[in-house]
N, C-alpha and C positions, 0 to 999 in steps of 0.2 A: 726241596720245598720246606721240610721240617726245620732244616738248619737256618734258612733265611727267615722263617717265622720267629724262631727263637732269637736270632740276632736283632730283628726289628723290635721285639718286645724288650730285650735287654737295652737296646738303644733308648727306647721310650722310658724305661724305668730309671735309667741312670743319667743319660746325657741331657734330656729335655729339662729335668729339674735343675741341673747344673747350669744350663744355659739361661734359665729363667733367673738364677741368682746373680748372674753377671751384671755389671753396669749396663744400663739400658735394657735390662731384662724385664722391667716393669712397663715396657711399651705395650700398647694395646695389641692383643692377639688378633691375627687375621683368620679368615675362614680356613686357610690351609693348616694352620697350626692348632686350631681348636680340637680336632679329632685326636691329634698326637698328645695334646695336653690332657684330654679326657682319658685316653688309654693309660698314660703315665699315672695320673691321679688315682684312677680306680684300681689299677694293678698294684700300686703301692699301698693304698688303703686296705685292700683285701688281702695283701701279702701273698699275691699269686706267684707260685713257682712257674718257671718256664713251661713245664709240662701241663700244669693246670691252665695257664694262660692260653696255651695252644688249643685246649679243648673248650675253654670258656668263651673266647672272643668270637668264634664263628657263630655260636648260639646267640650270644648277646647282639651281634651285628644283624643277624637274621630277624631277631625280635624288633630291633630299632627300625629296620627297613619296613617291616609290616606295619608298625605303628605310624611311621611317616606316611604311608599310603592312606591310612584311616584319617589322619589329621589333615592331609591334603584334601580328601573328600569333604571333610567338615568345613574347611576354609572355602571351598568352592560353593558349598551350600550357603554359608554366611554371606559371601560376596553376591550370590544370586538373590538372596533375600533383600540385601541392601539396594541392589540395582533395580529390583522389581517391586520395591516397597509400595509404590502407588498403583501398580497394575495388577498385582496378585489378588485373587479372591480369598475369602476366608478358608475355603477348602484347599487352595493351593498352599496357603500358609500352614495349614494343619499338616498337609502331606510333607512339606519341606522340613517343618520343625520336628516331626516324628522321625524323618530320615536322619536328621542331625543327631537326635537322641540315640537312635539305633547305632550310629557310628561310635558314639561314646561308649555304648554297651560293648560293641565289638572290640574297641580298644582296651577296655577293662578286662574282657575275657582273654585277649592276647597277653596282657600283662600277667594274668593269673596263670595261664598255660605255660608261659615262658619262665615264670618264677619257679614252677615245678621242674621244668627242664634244666634251668640253671642250677637249681638246688641239687639235681642229680649229678652235676659236674663238680660243684664247689661246696656243697652242703647247705643246709637250710640256714645255719648261722650266718654264713657269708652272703647268701642270697638275700636274706632279710636286711643285712647291713647295706647291701647294694641299693635298696630302695631309698634310703636316706642319703647315700653317697651321690646319687644322681642329682638330687636337689642341692646338696652342699656344693657340688662342682659348679652348678649353674650360678649359685649365689656368689661363690668365690670368683668365677669368671666375670660376672657383672661388676663386682667390686673392682676387679683389676681393670676392666674396660673403662670404669668411671674415674680411675685415678688420673689426675691431671686435668680433669674437666672442672670448670668453675662450680663451686658449691652453690646450692640453692635449689629451689623447687622448679615448678613449671615456669617457663619463660624467664629463667634466671632470677626470679624473685627470691630474696632471702626468706628463710622461714618455711620453705616448702609450699605445698599447695594451699595450706590454710595459714594465713598470718593472723596472729593474735594482736589486734590493735585496740 
């Protein structure tokens, strides 16, 4: 088990970035490759050794799974509010909106708790760097996904959403 985990991490660290640099490597990533790209990106940026990576990734994945559950609950509430916009009473809106806010608080608490757990594995310096790396990865992924798309704002209009005429 340990050997296969180390091999997978090494694969992600070395082969995925090499594959991305090959001709055609700037193609849009698909859902299957995004987790691999994220692992490679974060492992490289945090300079994780195979031993650290083996301890770090299970904790990180556990955090992500729990956060996904909270976000899914919030999306359900948002969908429910949109679908029942005309039929809910003020009291029902109050209940649902507070439930939505509580989900955000739970998500923040999860992030805080796991920040401490992750810091116990990789140290606070790298754990703090991880906070910005997640955003940077998303930004770079979006940039990569937008490569090859026509430039312009909404509906393909030049100048973005606001045109200065």
